[in-house]
N, C-alpha and C positions, 0 to 999 in steps of 0.2 A: 504494500499500499505507500502509494506516495502523496505527501501532503504539499498542497499548493498554496498561496496566498489568492483569496478570490480576488480578481481583478477589479479595479476602480475605473470608471469612465470618466473623460473631461464633461459631458453633459452630467453626469452623476455629481462631480466634483463642483460644477458649477451652482447646481441645485441645493448643495449643502452648504456652500457658501453664502448664496442667496440667504437661505433660511437662518443663517446665523447672524448676517447683519440687517435683513429687513424684517424677519418673521419670528425674533426672539426664540430661534430653533424649533419651530413647528414647521412642518413639510405640506401639511395639507392645505393652507392657502395658498401657496405656490404652485399647486397642480391643477393646472385649468383642463386636464383631462377628465373624463367622465367613465363612469362604470368600469368595465373590465379593463381599460388602459391603465386607469388611476390605480387600481388595485394590483396590477402586474409592474407597475413601477414601485409602489409601496413595497410589493413582494422582494423586488430584485434588491431594493436599498436596505430592506432587514435583511436578508439572507447575507449580504456583504458586513453586515455588523455597523451600518451606518446612522440607523436608526432604532430606536427602540419606542415601544409602547408605556407613557406613563400617563396617568390617571385619563385614560381613554383618548388620548392623543398620540399621535405620532411625533416623537422629538429626535433630535440629533442625539447621536450615542456620544460618551465621552472620547470614543475614539475618533469620531468624526470631527469632533472639536479639536483635538490633538492634530490632526491632519490639516485642518483649515488654518490654524495657528502655525503650522509649520513647526510643530514639536516632535513629530512624529510622520514616518513614511507608512504609507498604506501596508507595505508587507510587515511593519513590526507592531500593527496595532490589530489589524482585522483578522479575524478567527481563520485557521486553514480548512481548506476544504480537503476532504478525501475521497478519493476517484469511486470508490467501491461503497463510500457511505450512501451515496444517492439511490433509495430503494424504489422510489416513484418513477417509472418512466417520463421523459421530457415532455411539455406541452406541446401540442401541434401547432405549426406555426399557422397563424391566422393573418394574411398579407393585409386586411383591413384593418385590423387591430394594431399591426405595425405601423403602417401609414400614419393612423392616427396618433402613436407615439411620437413616430418621427417628425411629424407635423408642429406637434405642441412643443418639441424640444427644439426646433427650428425658429418657433415664435419667440420662445424664451430667450434666445441670442439675439435675436430683431429688437425685440423691445428692450434690451438692456443696454445702456448707453456706455461709451467707454470705461472700461474698468478703470477707477481712480484709486485713491488709498482705500485701505480698508478702513471701515468704520469700527469705533471703539469708543471707549469711554473718555478719551481725549480729543478723539477725532471725529465728531458726528457733527452734524446741522446743530443741534442745540448748544453744543461746546462753541461753535462758530459765531452764534448770536450771542452768548455771553461775552465772548473775549471781544465783539462789534460793541456790545454795550459798556465794557470796562474801560473802553478807551477815552481819554480826557475830553474829545469832541463827541462822544456818543455816536448815534447812527439813526438815520431815518427810516420809516418801515419800507421806503421804496428802498434802499441800500440793503436792508436786511433781506428783502424779497428778492433782489439780483444775486446776491451772494449765496441764498440757499435755493432758489429755484421755487420757494414758496408764494402763493398768492397773500397778499395784504391780510384777508382774515385769518389766515393759519398763522402768522405771524403774532399778529394780535392775541389769538386763541394760546399761543406759546407763551405770551408774556403773563396773560391771566391764569394759565394752568399750571405749564411745567415750572415756570421760574418762579411766580410769586407765591402760588398755593403748594406744590410740591419741594420747591427747595428753600422758600422763605427769602427770595431775594426781593429787595426794595426797587422798583423801578419809579424813576421820576421823568418829567417829560416838560419841554418848553418849548413854547413856540419860535420858530427864526424869523425873526423881525427885519425888514427892509424893504424897499422899493419894489413895486410890482414888475416883473422880469428880473430881478435877483436870483441865481441860482436857489433853489430851496425855500423862497420866501413863501411865508404862510404855512411852511409844514412844521410837524411836532418832530424836535431831536429829543430821543429818548437814550438814557443812561442808568447804570445800576447806581443807587445813591451810596455815598460813602456812609461805612458804618460809624454811628457816634461812639467817639472812644470815651472812657469812664474815667 
């Protein structure tokens, strides 16, 4: 009996990376597949040890997170497969199902912008917003929208929810004065207030 590491495809690596960065480790919100195609993709990821079920949801496994972070190679953390261990006959190839899986995976590649730096605690859009608000000159809603790609209502919601309620930051604003036609005149400038020192 020979043991081999179950291979991991580029598409699977892309999917688990997006799940880690954009979906809090959940796989199913990123699967646009339906029915059998979705089940086949989940089964494939689970068989390779990339996802596991927790609380009724499919989440990234610790092995998948280690691979994404570059802390381990797939051959080091994925379970070996033994050729003789497979007792069930292979599934018959369903061309329609294969075409649906291929089309869905191709759409993920098209919808995804160029890969930039990985998101993390210090490299997220929220962190970017906080850095912009810490600047002495502060930032306008328009500047933050341009930097993050968010719409203005999302920026305001981030101020009220994530920054004020969750992080307890105090955000102050002032109106930019100046004659009509002056850049920024009439807009509000936002900053994180300096904490009062006792």
